[in-house]
N, C-alpha and C positions, 0 to 999 in steps of 0.2 A: 952468636945471634939466637935469641929465643924463638922457638917455634910459635906460629900463630895458633889460636884456639882451633881453627878449622883443621889445620894440619895435624894437631895433636889428637883431635877426635877421630880423624881418619886413621891415624896410626894405631890408636887403641882398638878401633873396630877391626882393622886388618889383622893385628896380632891375635886378638881373641877369637874372632869368628872365621877368619880365612886361614891363618897359620896355626890356630889352635894351640898357642903357647900356654904354659902354666904360669909364666911371669911376664908381665908387660914391662918393657924397658923404654923409658922416656928420658929427656934431658934432666928432669927433676928427680929421677931415681927409678928403682925397680919396684913393682907392685904385684903381689900374688893374685892370680885369677881364682875365684871361688865359684861355688854354685849355690843357688837359692835352695833352701831346705825343702820347700813344697814342690816346686815345678822343675827343679834341677836346671835352671837357666844360668848361663854364665854371667858373672858380674865381677867388676874390678873397681876398687876405690883408688883414685890417683890424684896427685896434686898438679894443678896448672896455675902458675904464678902464685898468688896468695889464697887460692881457693881449693877446697877439696871437692872433687866431682866423683860421681859414680857412673860407670858404664854398665848397662843392664841389657842383656839379650831380650829381644821382643818376645813376649809370650804369644805364640800363634793361636792359643785357645781363648782369646778375648774377641770382642766385637769391633775393635778399631780397624781403621783402614790400614794401619801399619801391620796389624796382625794378619790381615788379609794378604798383604805382600809377603809376610813370613810364611804363611801357608802355601803360597805360590812358589816358594823356594828362594825368595830373596833373603839376603842376610841383613837383618835389621837390628840395630842397637840404639837404645834410648840413653840419653845422658841427663843426669839429675844434679842439681846444685841445692843442697840442704833440703832434699825431698821434693823439689820442684823440677818438673821436666823443662829443660832449656833447649834441647836439640836432639836430633837423631841422625844416624847415618844409615842410608839404604844403598847397598851395593856400591859403596865408596863415595856417595854424594851426601853432603851435609845439608840438613834442613834445620834452621833455627826457628824456635817458636817465638812469636811476638815481634818478629822483625819484618818489615816490609821489604819485599823483593824488588 
């Protein structure tokens, strides 16, 4: 049975920011964790069903409310689809952008 998007995002977040692995392992394969060149933030590109997504550690040095949480010690990861922010995970909880709760 395929994992849901929510479970996949939490798994990526946990592996990268909690377990600090060098390779994320999902049903769709294994994906290396890298760092951004400027800010040294963790990032990983991975496949979910037919789309490629990117998980990017939240930069605490920005003015967003997510950065404020990161500065306060929360583990925050943003997720992008073709350069567009689609969700984030904060301390194991998924928040989707553009969806009514």
